[in-house]
C-alpha positions as CSV (number, residue, x, y, z in Angstrom):
1,X,-16.5,21.1,-40.8
2,X,-19.9,19.6,-39.8
3,X,-18.3,18.0,-36.7
4,X,-17.6,21.5,-35.4
5,X,-20.7,23.4,-36.3
6,X,-23.8,22.8,-38.3
7,X,-25.9,25.7,-39.6
8,X,-29.1,24.2,-38.2
9,X,-27.6,23.9,-34.7
10,X,-29.8,26.0,-32.3
11,X,-26.7,27.8,-30.8
12,X,-28.7,30.8,-29.4
13,X,-31.2,28.4,-27.8
14,X,-28.4,26.5,-26.2
15,X,-26.9,29.7,-24.8
16,X,-30.2,31.0,-23.6
17,X,-31.1,27.6,-22.1
18,X,-27.8,27.4,-20.3
19,X,-28.4,30.9,-18.8
20,X,-31.9,30.0,-17.8
21,X,-30.9,26.7,-16.2
22,X,-28.0,28.4,-14.4
23,X,-30.4,31.0,-13.0
24,X,-33.0,28.4,-12.0
25,X,-30.4,26.3,-10.1
26,X,-29.2,29.4,-8.2
27,X,-32.7,30.6,-7.3
28,X,-33.9,27.1,-6.2
29,X,-30.6,26.5,-4.3
30,X,-31.1,29.8,-2.5
31,X,-34.7,29.0,-1.6
32,X,-33.9,25.5,-0.3
33,X,-30.7,26.7,1.5
34,X,-28.2,24.1,0.2
35,X,-24.9,24.1,1.9
36,X,-21.8,25.0,-0.1
37,X,-20.7,22.8,-3.0
38,X,-17.1,23.3,-1.8
39,X,-16.9,20.0,0.1
40,X,-18.8,16.9,-1.0
41,X,-20.1,14.0,1.0
42,X,-21.0,10.9,-1.0
43,X,-24.6,12.1,-1.0
44,X,-23.6,15.5,-2.3
45,X,-21.5,14.0,-5.0
46,X,-24.4,11.8,-6.3
47,X,-26.7,14.8,-6.2
48,X,-24.3,16.9,-8.2
49,X,-23.8,14.2,-10.8
50,X,-27.6,13.9,-11.2
51,X,-28.0,17.7,-11.5
52,X,-25.3,17.7,-14.2
53,X,-27.0,14.9,-16.1
54,X,-30.3,16.7,-16.1
55,X,-28.7,20.0,-17.2
56,X,-26.9,18.2,-20.0
57,X,-30.1,16.4,-21.1
58,X,-32.0,19.7,-21.1
59,X,-29.4,21.5,-23.2
60,X,-28.5,18.8,-25.7
61,X,-31.6,16.7,-26.2
62,X,-35.3,17.0,-26.7
63,X,-35.9,17.4,-23.0
64,X,-37.4,20.8,-22.4
65,X,-36.0,23.5,-20.1
66,X,-39.3,23.2,-18.1
67,X,-38.9,19.5,-17.7
68,X,-35.3,19.9,-16.7
69,X,-36.2,22.6,-14.2
70,X,-38.9,20.5,-12.7
71,X,-36.4,17.6,-12.4
72,X,-33.9,19.8,-10.7
73,X,-36.5,21.2,-8.3
74,X,-37.6,17.7,-7.5
75,X,-34.0,16.6,-6.7
76,X,-33.5,19.7,-4.5
77,X,-36.8,18.9,-2.7
78,X,-35.7,15.3,-2.2
79,X,-32.3,16.5,-0.9
80,X,-34.1,18.7,1.6
81,X,-36.4,15.8,2.6
82,X,-33.3,13.5,3.1
83,X,-31.5,16.2,5.2
84,X,-34.5,16.3,7.5
85,X,-34.7,12.5,7.7
86,X,-31.0,12.4,8.5
87,X,-31.5,14.9,11.3
88,X,-34.5,13.2,12.8
89,X,-33.6,9.5,12.3
90,X,-30.1,8.5,13.2
91,X,-30.4,5.1,11.5
92,X,-31.3,6.8,8.2
93,X,-28.3,9.0,8.6
94,X,-26.1,5.9,9.2
95,X,-27.5,4.3,6.1
96,X,-26.6,7.1,3.7
97,X,-23.6,8.8,5.4
98,X,-20.2,7.8,6.4
99,X,-18.9,8.5,9.9
100,X,-15.6,10.3,10.3
101,X,-12.6,8.0,10.8
102,X,-9.7,8.4,13.2
103,X,-6.4,8.3,11.3
104,X,-4.1,9.3,14.2
105,X,-4.6,9.3,18.0
106,X,-1.9,11.2,19.7
107,X,1.4,10.6,17.9
108,X,0.3,7.1,16.7
109,X,-0.6,6.7,13.1
110,X,-3.4,4.1,12.8
111,X,-2.2,2.0,9.9
112,X,-5.3,-0.2,9.7
113,X,-7.6,2.9,9.5
114,X,-5.3,4.3,6.7
115,X,-5.7,1.1,4.7
116,X,-9.5,1.0,5.3
117,X,-9.9,4.6,4.1
118,X,-7.4,4.3,1.2
119,X,-5.4,7.1,2.6
120,X,-1.6,7.1,2.3
121,X,0.6,8.0,5.2
122,X,2.2,10.7,3.1
123,X,-1.2,12.4,2.7
124,X,-1.6,12.5,6.5
125,X,1.9,13.9,6.9
126,X,1.2,16.6,4.3
127,X,-1.9,17.6,6.3
128,X,0.3,17.8,9.4
129,X,2.6,20.2,7.6
130,X,-0.3,22.3,6.4
131,X,-1.5,22.5,10.1
132,X,2.1,23.7,11.1
133,X,2.7,20.6,13.3
134,X,6.4,20.6,14.2
135,X,6.4,17.4,16.1
136,X,4.2,14.3,16.3
137,X,3.9,14.9,20.0
138,X,1.8,18.0,19.3
139,X,-0.9,15.9,17.6
140,X,-4.0,15.1,19.5
141,X,-5.9,13.5,16.7
142,X,-6.2,13.4,12.9
143,X,-9.6,12.7,11.4
144,X,-10.8,11.7,8.0
145,X,-14.1,13.7,7.7
146,X,-17.2,12.7,5.9
147,X,-16.3,15.2,3.1
148,X,-13.0,13.5,2.5
149,X,-11.1,16.3,4.2
150,X,-8.5,15.5,6.8
151,X,-8.7,17.5,10.0
152,X,-5.7,17.9,12.3
153,X,-6.2,18.6,16.0
154,X,-3.0,19.7,17.7
155,X,-1.3,21.7,20.3
156,X,1.1,24.6,19.4
157,X,4.5,24.4,20.9
158,X,4.0,27.4,23.1
159,X,0.7,26.3,24.7
160,X,-0.6,23.2,26.3
161,X,-4.3,22.7,27.0
162,X,-6.2,19.6,27.9
163,X,-7.7,17.9,24.8
164,X,-11.5,17.7,25.0
165,X,-12.5,14.2,23.8
166,X,-15.9,15.6,22.9
167,X,-14.3,16.8,19.7
168,X,-14.1,13.1,18.6
169,X,-17.8,12.5,19.2
170,X,-19.1,10.4,16.3
171,X,-15.6,9.6,15.0
172,X,-15.0,5.9,14.4
173,X,-11.8,4.5,16.0
174,X,-12.0,1.3,14.0
175,X,-12.7,0.9,10.3
């Protein structure tokens, strides 16, 4: 039964530490103004893994809650710094972020781009269905976003408007 619970385990400390770390993450996130964790870029994913590692170390090892909190605050500060560097220096942004990639242009599926992005044609077609596309001729463009999401730009069957190419600004046409 020792593998499940040991009498000398600091269970209440773990629970209290978990609550404290949770509150600290929320407070610091609100102060720094992080965007939602709903969609991840590569940068967001690396950041989240690092935060998880720090929280785990703080709760399960000799690392104190204070040290874990300082480490998380430092990561959040670095994330804010990197966001400002990305905004002010396009080359820096290019170095740490992927550009969106065009998967379809008009009714043409760009097979080479699908291969380069490791996206299956069936995934694109599923996104077309989600967007209520009834015919390939309705499609203006399909884009693999930096978050890994697939965006579908299309016309509805009852309307026809000119497609504004500015919507594809920053989107790579070739892998």
